[in-house]
N, C-alpha and C positions, 0 to 999 in steps of 0.2 A: 393504456391504449395495449394493443399485442404486436409483436412484431411480426412471429409468425404465427398462424391460426390455421388448423385443418378446415378446407371445407365442408359443409354436412352433407350427408350423401342424399342425392337426389329423393326427393320426397321425403326426408326425414323434417319433422318440425322442428325450427330453430329455437336453441333456447335462450333466454333473454333474464337479465336482471338477478332475481332472488332465484330462479329453478337453476340457473347456473351456479350457484352456490351453493343450494341444499345438494343436489346430486350427490357431489364427494364427500359431502360430510355425512348424508345417509348410507353410503355405501364404506365408510370408514368404519361407523356405528354395526353395520352388519357385521363386516371381520371381526369387531373387537367382541361381540356377542357371541359368535362363531370358536373365539379363541377362548373366552371363556369358560365354554359349554366342555371343553375337552378338560379329560381331568388332567391334571398337574401330575408329573412324571412319581414326584416324591410322596403322594397322597393317596397312590393305589393299596386295596385292600391288603393287606400279608397274607401269604397264602398260608393257608393252615388255620383261618381265623374260625374261631368255635362259634358259633350263633346257640342260645341256649331260650331255650325257647318256653315263655310262662304259660304255668302250668295249671289246670283248673279254670281257665280264664282269669284269674289273679283272686280265686275265692278261695279263704281257710282252709286248706285241710282238716286240720284240729277242730275246726269249728262244726262240722258235719258230726261229729260225736258230742258235741253239748246242748244243752237246752238253747233252742231259739235256732237250729239249722245252722245253713251254713251264711259266713258271713263274707264280706270282701275284703282281701286283706289289701296291706297299706307297703306301698313303697320302701316306705324307711324298715319294714321289716320283709325283708327277704332271707331267702337262703339258696344256696345252690345245692342241688342232689339231684344225682340219676340224669346228668346230663340236661336240668332242665330249672327254672328259674318257680321255688315256690314263697307263693305270699302270705302273711299272716297277719290277724287281726290286730293280734297284741306280742309282744317280745314274749311272754312265759306261752304263747303258743309256739310260737319259733321256738324257745327252751323245749319245750317235751318234743317236737319234730323232730331236731336236732337228736336229742338222742334216742327216740325210738321209731325211726323216717316207716320202718316197715309196717308198723302199727297205724300209723295214719296215711300212707297213701293208696290211693285207689289201687283196688288190685285188678290184675289183668291188663296193667298199662294203661289203666284208666279208659280203656275201649270198653264198648257199650257189651253187658256180657251176652244178652243176646245172640250177639254179632258174633262173637267166640265161638258158642256152639254150634252156630252154621258154616264154622270153619273160616271166615272173614273177618277182619280188623275194619271195624265202624265205629266212626266217630261219637264219642257220646254229648249230651249237653250234661253239663257239668251241676243244670240244678234241679235235673232228673234222677233220684240217688237211693240205695236202700244200705240200710246199716245191717247183711245179712251174716248171726256168728262172728259179731261185734270186727267185723270185717265191711271196708267201703264197696261198693259196685257204683258203677256209672250204668245208664240207659242214654239210650237214642229217643226214645217215646216212654209215656204214660203205659202202652199196651205193654210194652215190652217188661214194663219194671212190675207190671202186675204179675205176670208170668211168675217171674223168682218169687213172687211174694207168696204166691200161694203156694207153690212147690218148692221149695227152699232146694230142694237137692239137685236142682239144676245149677248151682253157684258151686255145688262139688262136680259136677260134672264138669262146666264152663274150665274151673279149673285145671279139669285133668286135659283137659284141651290146651291150654293154655300154653304150654312149653313148645309145644309142634308150633306156633304164629307167633311166640316171643320173638325169633329172629329175623319175622317181615318188619319189625319197627325202622321208622326214620331213624331215630334216634338210639345208641346203643345204651344200653342200662350200665351204669358205673353207681358202685354203692356210696363212698363217703361223702357225707354231706361235708360242703364248706361255708 
């Protein structure tokens, strides 16, 4: 029995039995859920944390130069170079890239070579590529790739235009592979 009990507001439904027990539990559960959704003070990400991007959607850059074309890389064969994460299909491919990353990395920052000619950084599709003059170039679509295959001088022109656009990248390039 209650010794004191506030009278319900006029017109408010009166709680009886189970409803009176569930309402405080529901309020407590909602408060607990809200508290758990807040980040813990010691768990915030440290300032200056680097986020390294997976390059070529995980395809092995060395495999573009081998018979059979691009192969998917595996997380166990990863290497960080140029502020990005590179995956490889084998340890041998990873070692080849580590020794000479500039030989295997896509030219023009991996952007669409035709976009570079237009003065823009355009995302490319890692499955639309061409090896021109022993260098890997990526393209947005097959039509753009076709233009470069019919006129290989376009690759030289894109290379000449690249230095002016290079500074527009989100991730500044670094050279030493890790």
